[in-house]
C-alpha positions as CSV (number, residue, x, y, z in Angstrom):
1,M,0.0,0.0,0.0
2,E,2.8,2.4,0.8
3,T,4.6,1.7,-2.4
4,T,1.4,2.2,-4.5
5,F,0.6,5.4,-2.6
6,G,4.2,6.6,-3.2
7,M,3.9,6.1,-6.9
8,I,0.7,8.0,-7.1
9,N,2.1,10.8,-5.0
10,Q,5.1,11.1,-7.4
11,I,2.8,11.2,-10.5
12,F,0.6,13.9,-9.0
13,S,3.2,15.8,-7.1
14,P,3.1,19.6,-7.5
15,K,6.8,19.7,-8.5
16,R,6.3,17.3,-11.5
17,W,3.0,19.0,-12.6
18,G,4.9,22.3,-12.5
19,R,7.4,21.0,-15.0
20,Y,4.6,19.7,-17.2
21,L,2.8,23.1,-17.1
22,F,6.1,25.0,-17.9
23,T,6.7,22.7,-20.9
24,A,3.2,23.2,-22.2
25,L,3.4,27.0,-21.8
26,F,6.7,27.1,-23.7
27,L,5.4,25.1,-26.6
28,G,2.3,27.3,-26.7
29,L,4.4,30.4,-26.8
30,C,6.6,29.0,-29.6
31,L,3.5,28.1,-31.7
32,T,1.9,31.5,-31.3
33,G,4.7,34.0,-30.7
34,C,7.7,32.7,-32.5
35,G,6.6,33.9,-36.0
36,R,4.6,30.7,-36.9
37,K,0.9,30.1,-37.2
38,G,-0.3,26.7,-36.2
39,M,1.9,23.6,-36.0
40,P,5.5,23.8,-37.0
41,V,6.3,23.1,-40.7
42,P,8.9,20.4,-41.4
43,P,12.1,21.7,-43.0
44,G,12.1,21.4,-46.8
45,T,8.4,21.5,-47.3
46,I,8.0,25.2,-47.9
47,R,7.5,25.9,-51.6
48,P,9.7,28.2,-53.7
49,K,8.4,31.5,-54.9
50,P,7.0,31.3,-58.4
51,I,9.1,32.5,-61.3
52,A,7.9,35.9,-62.5
53,D,10.2,36.8,-65.4
54,L,9.8,33.9,-67.9
55,S,10.8,35.3,-71.4
56,Y,11.5,34.1,-74.9
57,R,13.7,34.9,-77.9
58,I,13.0,33.6,-81.4
59,T,16.1,31.8,-82.8
60,A,17.0,30.4,-86.2
61,S,16.1,26.9,-85.0
62,G,13.3,27.5,-82.5
63,A,12.9,29.7,-79.4
64,E,15.1,30.2,-76.4
65,L,13.2,30.4,-73.0
66,G,14.9,32.2,-70.1
67,W,14.2,32.9,-66.5
68,T,15.9,33.8,-63.2
69,V,16.6,31.0,-60.7
70,P,14.5,31.7,-57.5
71,I,16.5,32.1,-54.3
72,R,13.6,32.5,-51.8
73,N,10.8,30.4,-50.6
74,T,7.2,31.7,-50.2
75,D,7.9,32.6,-46.6
76,G,11.0,34.5,-47.5
77,S,13.5,31.9,-46.3
78,P,16.5,31.1,-48.6
79,I,16.6,28.2,-50.9
80,Y,19.7,26.0,-50.5
81,R,19.2,23.5,-53.2
82,L,16.9,22.7,-56.1
83,E,16.2,19.6,-58.1
84,G,15.3,21.5,-61.3
85,F,12.5,23.0,-63.3
86,E,9.4,21.7,-65.1
87,L,8.8,23.5,-68.5
88,Y,5.2,23.3,-69.7
89,K,4.2,23.9,-73.4
90,A,1.0,24.1,-75.3
91,E,0.5,24.4,-79.1
92,F,-2.4,25.9,-81.1
93,P,-3.1,26.6,-84.7
94,L,-2.5,30.2,-85.6
95,S,-6.2,30.5,-86.6
96,L,-7.0,30.5,-82.8
97,N,-4.6,33.3,-82.1
98,E,-7.2,35.9,-81.2
99,N,-9.2,33.4,-79.1
100,V,-6.4,32.3,-76.8
101,C,-6.9,33.7,-73.3
102,T,-3.5,34.5,-71.7
103,L,-4.9,33.9,-68.2
104,C,-7.3,31.0,-68.8
105,P,-6.4,27.4,-68.0
106,V,-4.5,25.7,-70.7
107,S,-4.1,22.0,-71.4
108,F,-0.3,21.7,-71.4
109,D,1.7,18.7,-72.6
110,A,3.7,16.7,-70.2
111,P,6.5,18.9,-68.8
112,V,10.1,18.9,-69.9
113,V,12.2,18.3,-66.7
114,I,15.3,20.4,-66.6
115,P,17.8,19.4,-63.9
116,F,19.6,22.0,-61.8
117,E,22.8,21.1,-60.1
118,A,24.2,24.5,-59.1
119,V,23.7,26.6,-56.0
120,P,20.8,29.1,-56.3
121,E,22.4,32.6,-56.5
122,V,21.2,36.1,-57.1
123,S,20.7,36.9,-60.8
124,R,21.6,33.4,-61.9
125,K,19.8,32.7,-65.2
126,M,18.4,29.5,-66.8
127,F,18.0,29.0,-70.5
128,Y,16.3,26.3,-72.6
129,E,16.0,26.2,-76.4
130,D,13.0,24.5,-77.9
131,R,13.9,23.3,-81.4
132,T,10.6,21.5,-82.1
133,L,8.6,24.6,-83.2
134,Q,6.7,24.8,-86.5
135,P,5.5,27.7,-88.6
136,E,1.8,28.7,-88.4
137,K,1.6,27.6,-84.8
138,L,1.0,29.5,-81.6
139,Y,2.9,28.5,-78.5
140,V,2.2,29.0,-74.8
141,Y,4.8,28.3,-72.0
142,E,5.0,28.2,-68.2
143,V,7.7,27.0,-65.9
144,K,7.6,25.7,-62.3
145,T,10.5,25.2,-59.8
146,K,10.9,21.8,-58.3
147,K,12.7,21.7,-54.9
148,G,12.1,18.1,-53.9
149,F,9.5,15.3,-53.8
150,L,6.0,16.7,-53.9
151,N,7.5,20.2,-53.5
152,T,6.9,22.3,-56.6
153,S,6.2,26.0,-57.0
154,D,3.2,27.6,-58.5
155,A,3.3,28.3,-62.2
156,S,5.3,31.2,-63.5
157,N,4.1,34.0,-65.7
158,R,2.9,32.8,-69.1
159,V,4.5,33.7,-72.5
160,T,2.6,33.3,-75.7
161,F,4.0,33.8,-79.3
162,A,3.6,32.7,-82.9
163,W,6.7,31.2,-84.5
164,H,8.2,31.8,-87.9
165,I,11.8,31.4,-89.2
166,Q,13.8,34.6,-88.7
167,P,14.3,37.1,-91.6
168,G,17.7,37.1,-93.3
169,V,20.5,39.6,-92.6
170,P,20.7,43.0,-94.3
171,A,23.8,43.4,-96.5
172,G,26.0,46.3,-97.8
173,L,25.9,48.6,-94.7
174,E,27.4,51.9,-95.7
175,L,28.3,54.9,-93.5
176,R,28.7,58.6,-94.5
177,L,29.3,61.5,-92.2
178,S,27.6,64.7,-93.2
179,K,26.5,67.9,-91.5
180,N,23.2,66.2,-90.6
181,G,24.9,63.4,-88.8
182,M,26.0,59.8,-89.7
183,E,24.0,58.7,-92.7
184,L,23.5,54.9,-92.9
185,S,22.2,52.9,-95.9
186,W,21.9,49.1,-96.5
187,K,20.3,46.5,-98.7
188,A,17.3,44.4,-97.6
189,P,17.7,40.6,-97.5
190,L,16.0,38.5,-100.2
191,T,15.6,35.4,-98.1
192,W,14.7,34.0,-94.7
193,A,17.4,32.7,-92.4
194,D,16.9,29.2,-93.9
195,G,17.6,30.5,-97.4
196,S,14.0,30.3,-98.7
197,A,12.6,33.3,-100.6
198,L,11.4,36.3,-98.5
199,N,7.7,36.5,-99.1
200,L,6.4,38.8,-96.3
201,P,7.1,42.5,-95.6
202,V,9.9,43.2,-93.0
203,S,11.1,46.3,-91.2
204,F,14.6,47.4,-90.0
205,N,16.2,48.1,-86.7
206,V,19.3,50.2,-86.3
207,Y,21.8,49.5,-83.5
208,K,24.8,51.5,-82.2
209,Q,27.5,50.0,-80.1
210,T,28.1,51.6,-76.7
211,K,31.5,52.1,-75.0
212,D,31.0,48.9,-73.0
213,G,30.4,46.8,-76.2
214,A,26.6,46.5,-75.8
215,W,24.3,47.3,-78.7
216,K,21.8,50.1,-78.2
217,K,18.7,50.2,-80.5
218,L,18.6,53.7,-82.1
219,Q,15.6,53.2,-84.3
220,K,13.1,50.3,-84.7
221,K,10.7,49.2,-87.4
222,L,12.0,51.4,-90.2
223,T,10.2,50.9,-93.5
224,Q,13.1,52.4,-95.5
225,N,16.6,51.1,-95.8
226,S,18.3,54.3,-94.6
227,F,18.7,56.2,-91.4
228,T,20.6,59.3,-90.1
229,D,22.1,59.2,-86.6
230,K,22.1,62.8,-85.3
231,S,23.8,61.8,-82.0
232,V,27.2,61.2,-83.4
233,S,30.0,60.9,-80.8
234,S,33.2,62.9,-81.5
235,N,36.8,61.8,-81.2
236,Q,35.9,58.1,-81.3
237,E,34.7,55.3,-83.5
238,N,30.9,55.1,-84.1
239,T,30.0,51.5,-84.8
240,Y,26.6,50.4,-86.3
241,A,24.7,47.3,-87.3
242,V,21.2,46.7,-88.7
243,S,18.7,43.9,-88.4
244,C,15.4,42.8,-90.0
245,E,12.2,42.3,-88.1
246,L,9.0,40.4,-89.0
247,D,5.7,41.3,-87.3
248,Y,4.0,37.9,-87.3
249,F,0.5,37.6,-85.8
250,G,1.4,40.0,-83.1
251,T,4.9,38.5,-82.4
252,S,8.0,40.4,-83.3
253,I,10.6,38.1,-84.8
254,E,14.0,39.7,-85.3
255,G,16.8,38.4,-87.4
256,E,20.5,38.4,-86.6
257,L,22.6,41.6,-86.8
258,S,24.3,42.6,-90.0
259,E,28.1,42.9,-90.3
260,K,29.1,45.9,-88.1
261,K,30.6,49.0,-89.6
262,A,32.7,51.6,-87.8
263,F,33.5,55.2,-88.7
264,Y,36.0,57.3,-86.7
265,V,34.7,60.8,-86.1
266,G,37.1,63.5,-85.0
267,N,36.3,66.9,-83.5
268,L,32.6,68.0,-83.9
269,T,32.9,71.2,-81.9
270,P,32.6,74.2,-84.3
271,P,34.8,77.3,-83.8
272,K,33.5,80.4,-82.2
273,A,32.0,83.0,-84.5
274,P,34.3,85.8,-85.7
275,R,34.1,89.2,-84.0
276,G,34.5,92.8,-84.9
277,L,33.0,92.7,-88.5
278,V,32.8,96.1,-90.2
279,A,31.6,96.8,-93.8
280,K,32.4,100.0,-95.8
281,F,31.3,101.0,-99.3
282,L,34.3,102.2,-101.4
283,Q,33.2,104.2,-104.5
284,S,35.7,104.4,-107.3
285,D,36.0,103.3,-110.9
286,T,35.3,99.8,-109.6
287,D,32.8,100.0,-106.7
288,M,33.2,97.5,-104.0
289,I,32.4,96.8,-100.3
290,E,35.3,96.2,-98.0
291,L,34.8,93.8,-95.1
292,L,37.3,93.5,-92.1
293,W,37.1,91.5,-88.9
294,Q,39.3,90.4,-86.0
295,E,41.6,87.4,-86.7
296,S,40.4,84.3,-84.9
297,S,42.6,82.5,-82.4
298,E,40.6,79.2,-82.6
299,P,42.7,76.0,-82.9
300,N,42.6,74.1,-86.1
301,L,41.2,77.1,-87.9
302,K,41.0,76.6,-91.7
303,G,39.5,80.0,-92.7
304,Y,36.4,82.1,-93.1
305,F,33.2,82.3,-95.2
306,V,31.4,85.5,-96.0
307,Y,27.6,85.8,-96.4
308,R,25.4,88.6,-97.9
309,Q,21.7,89.4,-97.7
310,T,20.3,91.9,-100.2
311,G,17.9,94.5,-99.1
312,E,14.6,93.1,-97.6
313,S,15.1,89.7,-99.3
314,D,15.3,86.6,-97.1
315,L,17.9,85.1,-99.4
316,V,21.4,84.8,-97.9
317,V,24.2,83.8,-100.2
318,R,27.8,82.7,-99.5
319,L,30.2,84.8,-101.5
320,N,33.4,82.6,-101.4
321,Q,33.6,78.9,-102.3
322,Q,36.9,78.3,-100.5
323,P,37.7,79.5,-96.9
324,L,39.6,82.8,-96.7
325,V,42.9,82.5,-94.9
326,T,43.0,86.2,-93.9
327,P,40.3,88.2,-92.0
328,R,39.3,90.5,-94.9
329,F,37.2,90.3,-98.1
330,N,36.3,92.7,-100.9
331,D,32.8,92.3,-102.4
332,T,33.3,93.5,-106.0
333,T,29.8,92.4,-107.2
334,V,28.1,95.2,-109.1
335,L,25.2,96.0,-106.9
336,P,22.3,98.5,-107.3
337,D,21.8,101.2,-104.7
338,G,20.3,99.9,-101.4
339,V,21.1,98.4,-98.0
340,Y,23.2,95.2,-97.8
341,R,23.8,93.0,-94.7
342,Y,27.0,90.8,-94.2
343,W,28.0,88.1,-91.8
344,V,31.2,86.0,-91.4
345,T,31.7,82.4,-90.1
346,A,34.8,80.4,-89.2
347,V,35.5,76.8,-90.3
348,D,38.0,74.3,-88.9
349,T,40.1,71.6,-90.5
350,A,37.8,68.7,-89.6
351,S,36.3,66.5,-92.3
352,P,33.6,67.4,-92.9
353,A,34.5,70.9,-91.6
354,N,32.7,72.4,-88.6
355,E,31.4,75.9,-89.2
356,S,30.7,78.4,-86.6
357,S,27.5,80.4,-86.2
358,F,27.1,83.8,-87.9
359,S,29.1,86.7,-86.6
360,E,27.3,89.9,-85.7
361,K,25.8,91.5,-88.8
362,A,27.4,94.5,-90.6
363,D,25.0,96.7,-92.6
364,V,26.2,99.0,-95.4
365,E,24.3,101.3,-97.7
366,I,25.2,102.0,-101.3
367,L,24.3,105.5,-102.6
368,R,25.7,106.8,-105.8
């Protein structure tokens, strides 16, 4: 009896019940106050965040799908390893293009499983090229991240496009520097990338290479095979290339870049305008108007041009074809009585030459 009573006393002793109560309170606090709702979740069962930047690029043999590898789970915790990705694809006839809902459920084929054996890192990209595409078909893709057994993310954003072989490459790119900028011209391709005859209208895109070697699109979807770049960079090479683009049932399909062409451009800064222009009518057996101005100290100066405006006319004419090397000019043109207005500009030795703005005007009146 004493032994039995002692066991019962130990089980129901206040000290032991105090320990039970403390343990229960501790677990309750962890379940409600340690950042979790409900029962703890076993490690590895939290799903990855869905991919949000699935994109595509039409290639000569199909389409390249690309996306960023996720590094976080849905609760914000880091992902330490992944098994891979499941790429889902659906195919439709182009006749259904306008009836495909970009958000509606789609009956996808069995996914392509793409293994991933690297460590998830910030900005790490995945690419997959599908070479099974056919013309006159519309394609829809989604991708899911697979972290482990029965642990797959929700579907990514959806991409939809029509597929066609790329246009051929423009040929014969030519560059010419003028006062308006860099003038580009090229020849349109006659075939698609696979060599078959081009039978659909295409447009042109103009690219310029930046200092870091990347290509910046200057103009897109030009209908003519010429373009003038008015943002020419001085004292460096300006490098260009051109591509063709096909607008195919709402999908832009761009071909490869043409052969690049470079043109070194020197100084594009014009000289300062000449100063101190004066004009004087000299009456003699041969009437003339004498013009004088201050000699310019601009570097690389080649000379000066003289311009004249007659009376109230809006017409301004240049009086010398070659730059003057000295700051003086005699206008010996036989002019009727009236008021005449003159200006002078400075030009440098660049090719093509940079010309300054007009000097201040100088008016002179002829009275005989």
